[in-house]
N, C-alpha and C positions, 0 to 999 in steps of 0.2 A: 499549355496552359490556356484557359479559356479567355475569351475577350473581356469578360466580366472581371476576372481575376486581374487581368493586365491593366484595366483602366482605373484601378483604386488600390494600389499596393503601397501604403503610406507609412508602415512602421520600420523602415530602415533605420478534486485529493486514496430349643431342643427339648426336643422333648425326651427327656431321658425316660425311657421306659423301663421302669424297674423291671428286671426279670424277676427278682423276689422269689423264684421257685426254689423253695427249700426241699431238698430231698432228705427224708428221715429215715434213717436205718434203725429198725427196732429189733433189738436183741431178744430172742426167744430162748429163755432159760428153762430148761425142764430137768429136774433131778428126781427121778422116782426110785424108791427102795432105799435101802440103806447102804452106806459107804460110798455112794456116788460122789464125783467131784462136781461142784457147781461153778460156773463162770458168771462173774458179775456182767450184768449187761453192758454192751459198748454202744456208745452213741457217737455217731459220725455225722456232722451236719456240713453239707457243702452248699455254699451260696455263690451262684453265678455272678459275674460282674455285670454291671448294667450295660446294655449295648448302646453305643453312641449312634445317634441318628443324624445323618447328613454331614458329619465330620466338620471341619472348621473352615468351610469354604467362605471366601469373602464375596460380598455382593459386587457385582460388576460395577465399575466406575462409569458414571455417565459422563459423556464428553459434551461440552457445549457446542452446538453447531456453528461451523465457521461463517464468518461474516463475509458476504460477497461485496466485492468492490463495485462501487457505483462507476459505470463506464458510459461512454457514448461512442458509437461506431464512427469511423473515420470518414465515412461517406454518407451524406444525407442532409436534409433540412429538419430542424429539430424545434418544436415550439416550447419556449421557456415556461416552465410551470406545469406543462402536461407531458411533455416527452423527456425534458431534461430539467433538473433542479438547479437553481442558481448556486454557485460556488466556484471554487478554484480547481482547474483541470489542467492536466499535463499530458502531452503526446510526445513520444520518443522515436528514435530511429528514422525519422524522415530524411530523404535524400534529394539533393539537387533541386531544392525549392519546389518540389512536386506537391507539397502539401499547402492547401489554401484554406484559410478559415475566415468566418465573418460573423460579427455580431451586428444585429439589425434591429431597428425599432419598429418595423413592420414587415409585410410580406409582399410588398409592392415590386421589390427587386430594382427599384429606382436607386440611382447613385446617391441621392440624398438620404436614402434610408439606412445607409451604413453608418454605424457608429464607429466600428473599428475594424481592420482586416490585416491580413499578413500572409506572405509566401515564406514558408518555413523549410529551413534545412536543419537537421538535428533535432533539438528539443525546444518545444514551446510551452509556455504557461499561459493560460487565458482566464481571466476572471469573468464568469458570466454572471450579470447582475439580475436581480429580481425586476427590474424596470425594462430589461431587454425583452423583446418579443419573440425573436428567432435567433439560432445559432446554426450557421452552415458549416459544413466541413467537406472537403473534397480532396482525395488522394492522401489522406493523414493517416497515420498510426492511430490505434484506439486511444480515446481520450479517457483518462482515469482521474476521479476525484481524488484530491490530495488535501491533507490537513494544513491550512495555511499557517498553523503555529508549529508545525512539526520541526524537530531538530535533527541534524544529521552530522556526518563527519566531513566538514567542508575541505576540498582539495586546494592545493596551492599552484597548480598547473590546469590549463583547460584548453580544449580544442578550439582553434581559431575559427572553425566552421560548426562549432558545437551548438549554436542557437542561444537559447537563454539558460542562465544559470541563477538559482535562488541564493541570495547573499546569506551566509551563516548555515546553509544546508548543502549547496553544491560547490560553493566558492567561499573562501575566507576572505574577509575585508583585508585591504592592503593595497600596495602599489604593484601594479603589473606592466610587463613589457612584452610587445610583440614586434618582431623584426622581418624584413624581407618583404614588406608588402609593396604591390605593384599597382600602378595605374588607379589609384584610389578606390580599388575593389574592397578594401578592408572597411567594414562599417562596425562601429561599437556603439553602445548605448548604456547609459546608466538611468534606471527608472525607479520610481517610487511605489508602482503597483503593476498589476498584470492586466489592466483594463486596455491598454494600448491606445489610449487616447493621447492627442498631442500634449495635453497638460500633465500627462504621467511621466513625460520624459524630463529628467534632470540635467542630463548633458548627452551629447552624441557628436560623432564625427566620422568622416570618409578619410582614410589615411593612405598616404603612400610613404614608403620607408619604414621608419620605426614609430610606434605608438607606445606611448606611456600614459596609463590611466591609473587614478587612485580610486578605488572602489571603497566607499565608506561604510561604516558599520550601520549606518541607518538607511543605507540604499536597500532597496527591496530585491532588484534583479540586475544582472549585467548581461548585456546581449552582445554577441560577436558573430559576424557573418563575413565570410571571405577572407579573413584575417590569417596571418601566421599564428601558431600556437602561442599562447600566453604563458609566462612564468612570474611568479611572485618575487619581487626583488626587494621589497621592504614592507 
């Protein structure tokens, strides 16, 4: 982890062609002299069936082009509005807090330019605002834009080191319990958005032993780092 990352870690989407060809058979009757038999003329008309042109082939169905996901590389500095659009982004599969991200109000790299930042294990959601100037990412999995209003099939168990879980999408509201936590290494947080500002935190704690948290239906996210796995108890 770089010195910059260490110094400010505060956070603990038919033509039918008629053949019409008629073949006429003309009977030639000739009776000459007396007593000869005469046959009445026979007429046979044969009409060929119209030939079908092109058969009954269906026009090929046109497929709409697949919509490409909006993504941000896991490494680099990105200018908001030019390199990256504002919105909600998610990065998954990050290990051992090796992913560092930062929202900044300018490119000075000064400490006071940082709006929010975090070191991530597991999954992280970040809301990049139109007023942000820079988004930095180092050692993270690819960030993918997600629909903030998307619905999912929320789970009732979650990994204690899984990172951030979107309430109503990743996790169902309710009361959750985590046990066996040691030395206050378990950190949990309920938040009202993914901006990661201090004012977005509804409640948080560092836990030793058993932790019990009620995740409300109005909560936006639940964050867990270094905890034992959580199970819904009510």
